[in-house]
C-alpha positions, 0 to 999 in steps of 0.5 A, a space after each residue: 876329896 870331892 864334895 857334891 854341890 848342886 851349884 858352884 858360882 865363880 867370880 873374878 872378884 870377892 863381891 861379883 857373885 853377890 852382886 850378880 847372883 846372890 838372890 838366885 843362890 839364896 833362893 835355891 838354898 831355901 828350897 833345898 839345894 847346896 851351893 859353893 862359891 869360888 873367887 878367882 882373885 883377892 881383888 887386890 887391885 881394888 881401890 878400897 880394902 885389902 886382901 885380908 879385909 876382902 877375905 873376911 868380908 867374903 866369909 861374912 857374905 857367904 855365911 849370910 847366903 848359906 854357902 857350903 864352901 867359899 874358896 879363893 884361887 888367888 889368881 893375880 887380879 887384873 892379870 890372870 889369863 885364860 890359859 892352861 895353868 889357870 884352867 887347870 885350877 878351875 878344872 880342879 874346883 869343878 871336879 872337886 865339887 861336881 856341880 850340876 850348874 855353874 854360874 860365872 861372870 858376864 861374857 863381856 863387861 866394863 871390868 876386863 877381868 869379868 869377861 875373861 873370867 867368864 870365858 875361863 870358867 866356861 872353857 874349863 867346864 868343858 875341859 873338866 869332862 875330858 878324861 885325858 886331862 889328869 888332876 890327881 884324885 879328882 875324876 872328870 866331871 862336866 856341869 849340865 848348865 853354865 849361866 853367866 850373871 849380868 854385871 855392869 853392862 846392860 846385856 839382855 838376859 835369856 833367863 830370869 830368876 824370881 828373887 822377890 822373897 830373898 831380895 833383902 838377903 841379897 842386899 845384906 850379903 852385898 853390904 857385907 863387903 863393907 869396904 867396897 860400898 857406900 860408907 860415909 865414914 870411910 877415908 878411902 878414895 871414892 869409886 863408882 860402886 861406893 856411891 850411895 846410889 849404886 846399891 839402889 841401882 842394884 835393886 832397880 835393875 832387879 825390879 826392872 827384870 822382875 816386871 817381865 815375869 810378873 815378880 817384884 825382883 829378878 836376877 838375869 842370866 845368859 845361857 849360850 845354849 838353848 834351854 828347854 822345859 818339860 811342859 809349858 806350865 813350867 814357863 813363867 
């Protein structure tokens, strides 16, 4: 059964969407749009946490953000492919939720899963509109826009979204993934993202992007196609 959503955000791992796009999703929820999240894997190869813990953390973060749904496709972390079998599962999600806009991982990043996930989702968005690809009970659908959120690499964005009013909520959603980020009481091995300065760097990047649009904080995205506005006064 399909359920119409305005935005569908995909992430290779359970915290990717929060890190890259939580502010944008929370902001659009506040102004009346509905969104959902699809995680491709359980992040089972991650140094910290377990699949069960990460599912629980993802659900908590989704509640903070106001997501209508959050699903996990349980692809194999580190080893999923951009092939027919995986594309069909992503196509089903696109046809199920019929989003106007899809958000997905950066086209290239430090973690190999991120770029591969971005390509997988982008290609699946096209294939989801082809009538001759059959998915039982789900009709063809192609999103109008695909935006890649920026992650570890310093990639120049082509779109900036003002998230000044929801930055605190974004950080709260990120921190819901307690196994992954700074916790002085944790006995698990330290990682790059579990360092105390990592979360501060998230805010610093948002502040850096914000200055370009006269905002306190912003999130950056990449569009591979040209975008337009109806009039010059929509530009910020």
